[in-house]
C-alpha positions in Angstrom: -34.7 -212.6 -30.9 -31.7 -210.3 -30.3 -28.5 -211.6 -28.8 -27.5 -210.6 -25.3 -25.0 -208.0 -24.8 -21.5 -209.3 -24.2 -19.5 -207.7 -21.4 -15.8 -207.9 -20.4 -14.7 -207.5 -16.8 -11.1 -206.7 -16.2 -10.3 -206.9 -12.4 -7.7 -208.9 -10.4 -10.1 -209.8 -7.7 -11.7 -213.2 -8.2 -14.4 -212.9 -5.5 -15.5 -209.5 -6.9 -15.6 -210.6 -10.3 -17.6 -213.9 -9.4 -20.1 -211.5 -7.7 -20.5 -208.9 -10.4 -20.6 -211.6 -13.0 -23.6 -213.2 -11.2 -25.6 -210.1 -11.1 -25.0 -209.6 -14.8 -25.6 -213.1 -16.1 -28.8 -213.3 -14.2 -30.0 -209.8 -15.5 -29.2 -211.8 -19.2 -26.0 -210.6 -20.0 -23.1 -212.7 -21.4 -20.1 -212.1 -19.4 -16.2 -213.0 -19.6 -13.5 -212.0 -17.1 -9.9 -211.5 -17.2 -8.1 -211.2 -14.0 -4.9 -209.2 -15.3 -4.4 -206.3 -17.5 -2.6 -207.8 -20.1 -5.1 -210.6 -20.7 -7.8 -208.1 -20.5 -6.3 -205.9 -23.2 -5.6 -208.9 -25.3 -9.1 -210.1 -25.1 -10.6 -206.7 -25.9 -8.3 -206.6 -28.9 -9.5 -209.9 -30.2 -12.9 -209.9 -29.0 -16.1 -208.2 -29.6 -17.7 -206.6 -26.5 -20.5 -204.2 -26.0 -19.2 -202.9 -22.5 -15.9 -202.9 -20.5 -16.2 -203.1 -16.7 -12.8 -202.3 -15.4 -10.9 -201.9 -12.2 -8.2 -199.4 -11.7 -5.8 -200.9 -9.3 -4.3 -203.9 -10.6 -0.9 -205.4 -11.4 2.0 -203.0 -10.4 -0.6 -199.7 -9.8 -3.2 -198.1 -11.6 -2.9 -200.3 -14.7 -6.6 -200.1 -15.5 -6.0 -196.4 -16.3 -3.6 -197.4 -18.7 -6.2 -199.7 -20.2 -8.6 -197.0 -20.5 -6.1 -194.4 -22.2 -4.9 -197.0 -24.8 -8.7 -197.9 -25.6 -9.5 -194.2 -26.2 -6.5 -194.0 -28.8 -7.7 -197.1 -30.5 -10.2 -196.6 -33.5 -11.6 -200.1 -33.0 -12.0 -199.8 -29.2 -12.5 -196.2 -28.5 -16.4 -196.2 -28.9 -16.7 -199.0 -26.2 -18.3 -197.6 -23.2 -16.4 -198.2 -20.3 -17.5 -198.6 -16.7 -14.6 -198.4 -14.0 -15.8 -199.9 -10.6 -13.1 -199.3 -8.1 -12.1 -198.6 -4.7 -9.6 -196.0 -5.9 -11.4 -193.0 -3.8 -10.5 -195.0 -0.8 -7.2 -196.1 -1.6 -5.7 -192.8 -2.6 -8.3 -190.4 -1.4 -8.4 -188.9 -5.0 -11.8 -186.9 -5.6 -12.8 -186.8 -9.1 -13.8 -183.0 -9.3 -17.2 -181.9 -10.9 -17.9 -185.1 -13.0 -18.3 -188.8 -12.1 -14.6 -188.6 -13.5 -12.3 -185.9 -14.4 -11.5 -186.0 -18.0 -8.0 -184.9 -17.4 -7.5 -188.3 -14.9 -9.1 -190.7 -17.5 -11.7 -190.5 -20.2 -14.2 -193.2 -19.2 -18.0 -192.9 -19.3 -18.8 -193.7 -15.7 -17.2 -194.7 -12.5 -19.0 -196.4 -9.4 -17.1 -197.5 -6.3 -16.7 -200.7 -4.7 -18.8 -202.1 -3.1 -21.5 -201.4 -5.7 -25.1 -202.3 -5.2 -26.7 -204.7 -7.9 -29.2 -202.1 -8.8 -26.8 -199.5 -9.1 -24.9 -201.6 -11.3 -27.6 -202.6 -13.7 -29.0 -198.9 -13.9 -25.6 -197.6 -14.9 -24.8 -200.7 -17.3 -28.6 -199.8 -18.8 -27.5 -196.1 -19.2 -24.4 -196.9 -20.8 -25.8 -199.4 -23.3 -28.6 -196.7 -24.1 -26.2 -194.1 -24.8 -23.8 -196.4 -26.9 -27.0 -197.3 -28.8 -27.8 -193.4 -29.6 -24.3 -192.6 -30.7 -24.3 -195.6 -33.4 -27.8 -194.4 -34.6 -26.6 -190.8 -34.9 -23.3 -192.0 -36.7 -25.5 -193.7 -39.2 
C-alpha cells in the first residue's frame, strides 16, 4: 500500500484552511497547514511535501508570491507543484493574460480563485500530482 500524498497549505485564513483541509483529508491526502509566510517557508525547507497550496495575499501584502519565487530558485523545492488558491483577481483586479498565471508574474503550476468548488480543487490537485509523477519518470 502506498503512503498518502502529503500537502502543505500556507494561508492566513483559518476558516478557509479548515474547509480545504477537510476536503483533502476526506479524499485521502495528508495535509498540514501554516498560517503565516515565514512558518510556511520554514516548513517547506524542513518537511517533505508532494504539493503546496498557497495563498498570495498574506502578511504585509503579496507574500505568497515571494514564497513561490523563492521556491523556484531553490534546487530542493523547485520541482514541487504549487497550486495558488486566492481571491487576488477580485482584490486587485489583476487578470493573468493567456495562461492560468502569467509566467512574468509568478511561476506556479496552477491558480484557482476563492471560493473553490471541492470537485475543482480535487481535479486540479490530481492533475498536478499526475504531472509531477510524469516529470519524475522522465528524469529517471
